[in-house]
N, C-alpha and C positions, 0 to 999 in steps of 0.2 A: 802320700806318694813314697813308696818304699825305695831305698837305695841298696846298691849291691853289696858293699863291703862295710865291714865294721872299722871303724877308725879309732885309733889309740892315741893316747897322750904322746906329744912329740917334743924333742928338745926345741927350745926356742931360739931364734936368731937374735943378734945384737944384744949381748950382754957380756959383763966381765965378772970373774971371782973376786972377792975381797977377802979380808981376814976374818977369821972366826966363823966361817961357812957362810958369810954373807955374799949376796950377789948385787950387782948393779944393772938393772935393765936400762938399755940405751936406745930403746925403740922410739920413745916419745920424750918430750922435753921435761917431763916430770922427773926422768932419771931415777926412778925409785931405788932406794936401797932396801933390800927384801932379807929379812932374817929367815934363818932355816925354819921350813914348814909354814912360812908365811906367803903372803900374795902381795902383788902390787896394787896401786890404786884402782887398775882396770877389772881387778878380781879374777882375771883369767889366765895370769902368768904366776907361777908359783915356784917358790925354791925348795928343792928337795935334795938333801945331801950336798948342798953346795953347787948345785947345777940349776939352771932356770929352764922351766917346761912350760909349753902352752897348753891349756885345758880345753881350749875350744877348736883345736883343728878338726875341720870337716863336720863340726857340730852346727847344724842348720835349724834355725829357729822360725825363718819364714822364707817362703817362695811364692812368688807371683809373675805373671805376665803384666808388665806396665807399659802403657804409652810412655815414650821417652819424655814426653812433656811433664810427665809427674816427678822427675828427678829433682828439680826442674831443669831440662835443657831444652831452650827453644831454638838454638842456632846449630844443633848436631843431629843430623839425619832425621829431620821433621817427620812425624807421622809413623816412626818405625817402632818396633817392639823391642823392649829391654827386658832381658830374663833377670830377674831381681831377686837377689838372695842376701840373707842376713844371719847373724849368729847372736851371741850374748856378750855383754860387757861393753864398757866405754871407758876411756881414759878422762872423760869430763863427767861431771854429775850435775847437769843442768836442771835447775829447779823448775824449768817449764817444759821438759822433754815430753814429746808426745808420744814416744815409743819407749817410756821408761820401764815397761814391763819386761822387755828384753835387754835394753841398754844397761840397766842397773841390776841385772841378773848375772848368775854364773852357770857353770855347767850342770848344775843340779836342776835348772829350769826343766819342767816336766814335759815339755812338748818338743824336745829336740830330737832330730833325725840324723843319722850318719849319712855323709856324703863323701865322695871323692872327686878330685878335679875332673876325672874323666866322665863321671856321672853328670856333673853340672853341664859341662860341655856337651855332652850327648843330649842332655834334655833341651838345652839351648837351640841346638840345631833341630831337633824333632819338632819344637813349636815354631821353626822358622823365625827366630829372633835374630836381629842383626848385632846385638851386644848383649854382653853380660854386665849387669850392674851390681856392685857391691854397696850395700845400701841397708836401710832401716836401722841398724845400730852403726857404731863407728867402725869402718872396715880395716883402719890401720892396726888396731889391736887383735884382727884375725889375720895379722900379716903374713904368717908362713902359708896358710892355705889360699889367700888372695895371690899371693906370688906365684904358687904353683899353679893355680887355675888360669891365671892371666897368661902365663907363659904358654900354656896348653891352648888356651882359647885364640892366642895371637896365630900359632901355627895353623888354627883350623879356620883362620880368616874372619873370626868374630872380634868385633870392637870390646874394649874393656872401659868400664866407667866407674869411677869412684865418687860416692856421694859422702862427703867427708867434713869433719871440722878442720881438717889440715893440720891437726897438732901431732907432728911427727918430726923426728930429727932429719937432719939433711942427709946423712949417709944412707939410711934405710930407704928414704923416700927416693933418693937418685937410683938406687938399685931397682925399685918398683916402677918408676917413672918411665923406663925404657919399654914397658908393655901397656902403658896407660894411654888411651886415646882421647878421653875427655873426663872433666872433673866438674862437679857442682860443689864449690867450697862454701861452708856456712861461716860467714863472719858474723860474729854473735854481738859485736858493738864496736865501737871505736873509742873505747876507753878501758883501761886494764881494772878499774874499780868493779866494772860489771863482770868481768871474767872471774875475778877472785870471789866476789859475793855470789854471783849466780851459777857460774860455770865450775867454780873450785879449782881453777888454775891460775897461775900467777899473772899471765899476760897473753893477749892476742897476737903478739908480734910473731910467734913461730908460724901460725896460721896464715898470715899475710906473707910471710916469707915463702912459704910453700906454694902459695899462689904465683909469686912472681917467678920462682924457679920452674914451676910446671910450664908456664906460658913462654917466658923468655929463653929458658935453657934447652927445653924439651918439646916445645911447639904443641904442647897439649892443648886442646880445646878447653878453656876455662870460662866458666859462668859462675856468678856469685850470688849467694841468698843473704839477705839481712832481714831478720825477723824483727819487725818493729813491736816493741813491748811497751805500753803505757807507762810512763814515769820512770822507766829504766833505762831506755836507749833510744828515745824518740826526740831528743833535744835536736833542734833545727841545726844548731852550729855543729854537732857531732855528725849528723848525716851529711852536711856539707863538706866536712873535713874527710869523711869516707869517701864521698864522691870524688873529691879532689885527688885523694891518693889512687883511686882507681885509674883516673885519667893519666896521672903522671907515672904510675909504675906498671900499670898493665895495658893502657891504652884506652881510647874514647870508644872504641868498637867493642870493649867487653861488656857481654849482657850482664845487667844487674837486676834481681829479682827482690824487690821490697814485698815482704809476706805479712799477711794480717795474723795477729796473735789471737789465739783462743785459749782460755783458761785450761791448764793440764798440770797433773802431777802437784807440785808444791806451791804453784802460783795460781790457786783457785780464787785468790782474793781479788785478783786484777780482772778489769772488764775487757771485752774484745777490743782490738785497735780501731779507733774510730776511722771510717773510710776517709774522712778529710785530712787525717793525719798521713795516710798513705798517699793521697793525692798531693800533699805538700811536699813529701819526700820526692815523689815523682817529678814535681816541678823544680826542686833544688838540684837534683841530680842532672837534670836537663840544662839548667843554668850553668852547671859546672862543666858542662860539654860532652856528658855521656850521651851517645847517640841511641843506645838500645836499653831502655828502662821498662821494667814490667812490674805489675802488681799482682801478687799472689793470694790465693784463699778468698778471692772475690769474683766468682763465675759470673761471666756476662759484663764485667767492667770492661771499658775501652782500654783500659791499662794492660789488659792481656794480649793485646794485638801488636803486631809489628808494623811500623810505618816507615817509609822511606826517609832517611835523614836529609835528602836533598830536596825533593818535591813535596814530601808529606803525605803522599797517597798511602792509603791502607793496603799493606801488602799480604799479611797473614792475619786472618781473623780467626780468633779461638773462643771457645766456650770450655772453661776449664781446661781439661787436657785433650779436648777434640779440635782439630782444624776443620773450619767451615769454608775457609776460602783461601787460595794461594795464588799470589800474583808475582812470582819471581820464576825467571826463566834463564837458565844458563848462569845462574849465581847473579843475576842483575834485575833491578827494578823494571817492571814490564812497562812503565810509563815514561821514565827518563834515563834509564840505562845505568843509573847508579850501582856500583858493585856492592852487593850485600854479603857481609861476612857470614855465610852458612856453609857449614861442612855437610856435604852430601846431598843427595836428590830427595825430594819429598816422596814419601812412601805412601801412596794412596791405596791402603789395603786394609783388611779386616782380618783378625786373627781370632782363634778360639781361645777365650780366656781360661785361666786356671788360677785357682786359689787354694793354697795348701798351708 
């Protein structure tokens, strides 16, 4: 898919100069101190002559028309199309990353194409998508391009979605959050040892803070994903603490997706998550008061479905990313009238798929 304009290296946002030509990047909590001619941990922000530049502005590695359920977002414009784009780089280095070919790459990745905010918005409208999703790798290290595109998309009546690890400093997030409508935030674990050992960052607290700011201060629709990895973050007490935190800090109506791990990248030695482990996590989360809990990467499992928290009736039946049955009308349970917190109307339509 060709794009119209050549994109050049851009001056980065959120940094400060230091002595001896060094700079401090202030985009994410790593706050990298970067020597001249060196890069930050994300691999795509570079110090040239004492100034910080971003190397991936408009550099697109992946584009697809995705059902919004793939993000996963189950309570935001169900059945709609998300024009999904990604670049290269990440501020985490997760050993289990399923998109490591792009997340651990830099601007030398051989399959990049150039894009502008205008071309992305134009394509999203052409394919009749309701939203643009910044996804596949970590969108926060694509900050400048995401911000410019989100501003334009908002003017054009499109929703903006972040699929993110949430690992971003407060000031840049608050600037971006004004243009974001929905987020799926990946909570890697509920212990810092996991974040250090598996994701190469000191703590998961910044990601949790982002979720709270997004939902409570900006009213962004937030869903959480917790990928359960055998022996690393599948401890029942850890999952219980996670669920309790969601209820207390984000609310019991926050959708949570417990996803099944499959061996990827540097964690090929571990087996896929047993279905029983996922079902146990589901049960624990319900015990802690979460109303909408889902199981991911298990097509056909009843844990993919939405049930009324009052009467227990099946309201949305899913198979993978496809909706088979929808029993919500005017935002309420068809059977008992319970208010169901879903943003937008069900989009019963088909669209012409595209993969590039």
